[in-house]
C-alpha positions in Angstrom: 42.3 -23.4 168.4 40.5 -24.2 171.7 41.9 -22.3 174.7 42.6 -24.4 177.8 41.4 -22.7 180.9 43.8 -22.7 183.8 42.4 -24.1 187.0 42.7 -21.8 190.0 43.8 -23.1 193.4 40.8 -21.9 195.5 43.0 -21.9 198.7 46.0 -20.1 197.1 48.5 -22.3 199.0 51.5 -21.1 197.0 50.4 -17.7 195.7 48.6 -14.5 196.7 44.8 -14.4 196.9 43.4 -12.6 193.8 41.0 -9.7 194.2 38.2 -11.7 192.6 38.4 -14.2 195.5 38.3 -11.6 198.3 35.4 -11.5 200.7 33.2 -8.9 202.4 32.6 -8.1 206.0 30.0 -10.7 207.0 31.7 -13.7 205.5 35.0 -12.6 207.0 33.4 -11.9 210.4 31.8 -15.3 210.6 34.9 -17.0 209.4 37.1 -15.2 212.0 34.7 -15.7 214.9 34.4 -19.4 214.0 38.2 -19.4 214.0 38.3 -18.0 217.6 35.4 -20.1 218.8 37.9 -22.7 220.0 36.7 -25.4 222.4 40.1 -25.8 223.9 39.9 -22.1 225.1 36.9 -23.3 227.2 39.3 -25.8 228.9 41.9 -23.0 229.4 39.1 -20.8 230.8 38.2 -23.5 233.2 41.8 -23.7 234.4 41.8 -19.9 235.0 38.4 -20.2 236.8 39.9 -22.7 239.2 42.9 -20.5 240.1 41.5 -16.9 240.1 38.7 -14.9 241.6 36.1 -13.9 239.1 37.3 -10.3 239.0 40.9 -11.4 238.5 39.6 -13.7 235.7 38.0 -10.8 233.9 41.1 -8.6 234.1 43.3 -11.5 232.9 41.1 -12.3 229.9 40.8 -8.6 229.0 44.6 -8.2 229.1 45.3 -11.5 227.3 42.8 -10.8 224.5 44.0 -7.2 224.2 47.5 -8.5 223.6 46.2 -11.2 221.2 44.0 -8.7 219.4 46.9 -6.3 218.9 49.2 -9.1 217.7 46.6 -10.7 215.3 45.3 -7.3 214.1 48.7 -6.3 212.8 49.2 -9.7 211.2 45.7 -9.4 209.5 46.7 -6.0 208.1 49.8 -7.5 206.5 47.9 -10.5 205.1 45.1 -8.3 203.6 47.6 -6.0 202.0 49.7 -8.8 200.5 47.1 -11.6 200.0 49.7 -14.1 201.4 49.4 -16.8 204.0 51.6 -16.9 207.1 53.9 -19.4 205.5 54.5 -17.4 202.3 55.0 -14.2 204.3 57.8 -15.9 206.3 59.8 -16.4 203.1 60.5 -12.6 203.2 62.1 -12.7 206.7 63.3 -16.4 207.0 64.2 -17.0 203.3 62.6 -19.7 201.0 64.2 -22.7 202.7 64.4 -20.9 206.1 60.6 -20.6 206.1 60.3 -24.3 206.4 61.1 -24.0 210.2 58.1 -21.8 211.1 55.9 -23.8 208.7 56.9 -27.0 210.4 56.4 -25.7 213.9 53.0 -24.1 213.1 51.8 -27.1 211.2 52.6 -29.7 213.7 50.9 -27.5 216.4 47.7 -27.4 214.4 47.8 -31.1 214.0 48.1 -31.3 217.7 45.0 -29.0 218.3 43.1 -31.2 215.8 43.8 -34.2 218.0 42.7 -32.4 221.1 39.5 -31.4 219.4 38.8 -35.0 218.3 39.1 -36.2 221.9 36.9 -33.3 223.3 34.1 -34.7 221.1 34.9 -38.4 221.5 34.9 -38.4 225.3 31.4 -37.1 226.0 30.1 -39.1 223.0 31.6 -42.3 224.6 30.0 -41.5 227.9 26.5 -41.2 226.4 26.7 -44.2 224.1 29.0 -46.5 226.0 30.8 -47.4 222.8 34.5 -48.1 222.7 36.5 -44.8 222.5 38.8 -45.7 219.5 36.0 -46.3 216.9 34.6 -42.9 217.9 38.0 -41.2 217.6 38.6 -42.7 214.2 35.2 -42.0 212.7 34.9 -38.5 214.0 38.5 -37.7 213.0 38.0 -39.0 209.4 34.7 -37.1 209.0 36.3 -33.8 210.1 39.2 -34.4 207.8 36.8 -35.1 204.9 35.1 -31.7 205.3 38.4 -29.9 205.8 39.4 -31.2 202.3 37.0 -28.6 200.7 38.9 -25.6 202.1 37.9 -22.0 202.8 34.3 -22.1 201.5 33.6 -25.1 203.8 35.1 -23.3 206.7 32.9 -20.3 206.2 29.7 -22.4 205.7 30.4 -24.3 208.9 31.1 -21.1 210.8 27.6 -19.7 209.9 26.1 -22.8 211.6 28.5 -23.3 214.5 29.0 -19.7 215.7 25.3 -19.0 216.7 24.9 -22.5 217.9 27.8 -22.5 220.3 26.9 -19.0 221.5 23.4 -20.1 222.4 24.6 -23.3 224.1 27.3 -21.5 226.1 24.9 -18.8 227.2 22.4 -21.4 228.4 25.1 -23.3 230.2 26.5 -20.2 231.9 23.1 -18.8 232.9 22.2 -22.2 234.6 25.6 -22.4 236.2 25.4 -18.9 237.7 21.8 -19.6 238.9 22.9 -22.8 240.6 25.5 -20.8 242.6 23.0 -18.3 243.8 23.4 -15.6 241.3 26.0 -13.0 240.3 26.9 -12.0 243.8 28.0 -15.6 244.6 30.0 -15.7 241.4 31.8 -12.5 242.2 32.5 -13.7 245.8 34.1 -16.9 244.6 37.5 -17.7 246.1 39.8 -20.4 244.6 41.2 -23.2 246.7 44.6 -23.0 244.9 45.6 -19.6 243.5 47.2 -19.0 240.1 49.6 -16.0 239.7 48.5 -13.3 237.2 51.6 -13.7 235.1 51.0 -17.5 234.8 47.3 -16.8 234.1 48.0 -14.4 231.3 50.5 -17.0 229.9 47.7 -19.6 229.8 45.4 -17.1 228.1 47.9 -16.2 225.5 49.2 -19.7 225.1 45.7 -21.1 224.4 45.5 -19.2 221.1 49.0 -18.0 220.3 49.4 -20.6 217.6 46.1 -19.8 216.0 46.9 -16.1 216.3 50.2 -16.5 214.4 48.2 -18.2 211.6 45.7 -15.3 211.3 47.1 -14.4 207.8 45.9 -17.8 206.5 42.3 -16.5 206.8 42.6 -12.7 206.9 44.2 -12.7 203.4 40.8 -13.3 201.9 39.4 -9.9 203.2 38.4 -7.4 200.5 40.1 -4.6 202.4 42.6 -3.9 205.2 39.7 -2.4 207.2 37.6 -5.5 207.0 40.6 -7.7 207.8 41.6 -5.8 211.0 38.1 -5.0 212.3 36.8 -8.6 211.9 40.0 -10.0 213.5 39.7 -7.6 216.5 36.0 -8.2 217.0 36.5 -12.0 216.7 39.1 -12.1 219.5 37.3 -9.8 221.9 34.0 -11.6 221.2 34.8 -15.2 220.3 37.9 -15.9 222.5 36.5 -14.0 225.5 33.2 -15.9 225.4 35.0 -19.2 225.2 37.0 -18.4 228.3 33.9 -17.0 230.1 31.9 -20.2 229.4 34.6 -22.5 230.6 35.4 -20.4 233.8 31.8 -20.1 234.9 31.1 -23.7 234.4 34.2 -24.6 236.4 33.5 -22.3 239.3 30.0 -23.8 239.6 30.9 -27.5 239.2 34.6 -27.8 239.8 35.1 -29.3 236.3 37.6 -27.8 233.8 36.2 -29.7 230.8 33.1 -28.0 229.4 31.6 -31.4 228.4 31.7 -32.4 232.1 29.9 -29.2 233.1 27.2 -30.0 230.5 26.8 -33.5 231.9 26.0 -32.1 235.4 23.4 -29.8 233.9 21.6 -32.5 231.9 22.5 -30.8 228.6 24.5 -33.6 227.1 22.4 -34.4 224.0 22.2 -30.8 222.7 25.8 -30.4 223.9 27.0 -33.2 221.8 25.3 -31.8 218.7 26.4 -28.2 219.2 29.9 -28.9 220.7 30.4 -31.3 217.8 29.7 -28.5 215.3 32.1 -26.1 217.1 34.9 -28.7 217.3 34.3 -29.6 213.6 34.9 -26.0 212.4 37.8 -25.6 214.8 39.4 -28.8 213.4 38.8 -27.7 209.9 40.7 -24.5 210.6 43.5 -26.5 212.1 43.9 -28.9 209.2 43.5 -26.1 206.6 46.4 -24.2 208.2 48.6 -27.3 208.6 48.0 -28.2 205.0 49.2 -24.7 203.9 52.3 -25.1 206.0 53.4 -28.4 204.7 52.5 -27.4 201.2 55.0 -24.5 201.6 57.6 -27.2 202.6 56.8 -30.0 200.2 55.1 -28.1 197.3 52.5 -30.9 197.4 48.8 -30.1 197.0 47.2 -28.7 200.1 44.2 -31.1 199.8 46.5 -34.2 199.9 48.3 -32.9 202.9 45.0 -32.2 204.7 44.1 -35.9 204.5 47.6 -37.0 205.7 47.6 -34.5 208.6 44.1 -35.5 209.6 45.0 -39.1 209.8 48.1 -38.3 212.0 46.1 -36.1 214.3 43.4 -38.7 214.7 45.8 -41.5 215.6 47.6 -39.2 218.2 44.4 -37.7 219.6 44.4 -39.5 223.0 48.0 -38.6 223.7 47.6 -35.0 222.7 44.5 -34.6 224.9 46.2 -36.1 228.0 49.1 -33.7 227.6 47.1 -30.6 226.9 48.8 -28.2 229.4 52.3 -29.3 228.4 51.3 -28.6 224.8 50.4 -25.1 225.8 53.9 -24.7 227.4 55.4 -25.8 224.1 53.4 -23.1 222.3 54.3 -20.4 224.7 58.0 -20.9 223.9 58.3 -21.5 220.2 55.5 -19.8 218.3 55.2 -16.1 219.3 58.7 -15.3 217.9 57.6 -16.3 214.4 54.8 -13.7 214.3 57.1 -11.0 215.9 59.7 -11.5 213.2 57.1 -11.4 210.5 55.8 -8.1 211.8 59.2 -6.4 212.3 60.4 -7.5 208.9 57.4 -6.0 207.2 57.2 -2.7 209.1 60.8 -2.0 210.0 63.0 -3.7 207.5 60.7 -3.4 204.5 59.1 -0.1 205.5 55.5 -1.4 205.3 55.7 -2.7 201.7 56.8 -6.0 200.1 57.8 -6.7 196.6 55.1 -8.6 194.7 55.4 -12.3 195.7 55.7 -13.8 192.2 58.4 -11.2 191.2 60.5 -11.7 194.3 63.7 -13.7 194.3 64.1 -15.0 197.9 67.2 -15.7 199.8 67.7 -19.4 200.7 68.0 -18.9 204.5 68.2 -15.7 206.4 70.3 -16.5 209.5 69.2 -13.4 211.4 65.6 -14.6 211.5 66.6 -18.1 212.6 68.8 -16.7 215.4 66.1 -14.1 216.5 63.6 -17.0 216.7 66.0 -19.0 218.9 66.6 -16.0 221.1 62.9 -15.4 221.5 62.5 -19.0 222.6 65.3 -18.6 225.1 63.7 -15.5 226.5 60.5 -17.4 227.1 62.4 -20.2 228.9 64.8 -18.2 231.1 63.3 -14.7 231.7 60.6 -14.7 234.5 57.2 -13.3 233.8 54.8 -13.8 230.9 56.6 -16.3 228.6 54.7 -15.6 225.3 55.3 -11.8 225.8 58.9 -12.3 226.7 59.4 -14.4 223.5 57.7 -11.7 221.4 59.9 -8.9 222.8 63.1 -11.0 222.6 62.6 -11.9 219.0 61.6 -8.4 218.0 64.7 -6.7 219.5 67.1 -9.3 218.5 65.9 -9.4 214.9 66.2 -5.7 214.5 69.8 -5.7 215.9 71.0 -8.8 214.0 69.5 -7.7 210.7 71.3 -4.4 210.9 74.6 -6.0 211.8 74.4 -8.6 209.0 73.2 -6.2 206.4 76.0 -3.8 207.3 78.6 -6.6 207.0 77.1 -7.6 203.7 77.4 -4.1 202.3 81.0 -3.8 203.5 81.9 -7.1 201.8 80.3 -6.0 198.6 82.3 -2.8 198.6 85.5 -4.7 199.2 84.6 -7.1 196.3 83.9 -4.1 194.1 
């Protein structure tokens, strides 16, 4: 009798990554740096450059990426140990149906970043060619969606091309920008016309990548070891995200433009910029669609590849609106996403003592109210407590989840004793 070989989901949307599909240091390093080489971070870096002195900018980016690195490093450890995506991990803390809330929030956010990325490519391309903007948006969005369809292997392959390319272009742009100002002394002496508070600046820094950071498990779960997962994540954030902010800030200080494509226009680098910026945005948008596909697959149980196509079409059609509302989108991220990762971390290390039951053997609760309530409290902390809103939401969700979980578990035990 002929044996039928079971096909394996190469992206493991609804199961743990098997040992045979885990990856070594260099593939993970390039994948994670490509993940953090995020063109929108250049735009956020430009915003910081306009509102801070350069020394304040350096301190802000170091603090912001230290916090992001700690946050994502812990998440990558959990992902590597369990082999699970963010969305499957949230089933332990939020419950099976309860996990639909974080999956929905994280997924629509990634569709939003996809739309922003499409516009960041379409605008400079339109300026060079003079073509109508909508055909450029549609063609570029559909092409990026097509490559995202092939999953984690395509993400890695694109990262090997895009990472060195964008690093070279950014270095050339920054060197020219500093030279046009009169050198490093002039850069360090820069004084902004309108100042930005440090707390607000750190919020911009965290908010620019807090959604991507919360989705770190989607990629880190492929690492062969916990050491590889954590080390490549930390290096990626301190190297990749810091460079993106630096490139955007230096260009802004020298030209007054927050959009990196506008900086490249002023330097006469638009043709190579279109090629290399296009590569960088392409791999960023692949990551966004990949993660959104995993999230909606958790909700609908539909194949991730089908959902990637649907999400790509939606992000493409909404691209112009998303781009024009970029900073308000960051405000939305600051409030709603950090509590998800905080609850995931606390549930794993505090409630479950650093070990989860094997995913396929676990019978999940439908909805865990303590997680939903802690998430809401975290959002309220971001809205009403002054200071750094993403940090406030992390701390609020962490403390409230620990307290609520203990209260509800104690009540459950008492009810079971009475019933017995």
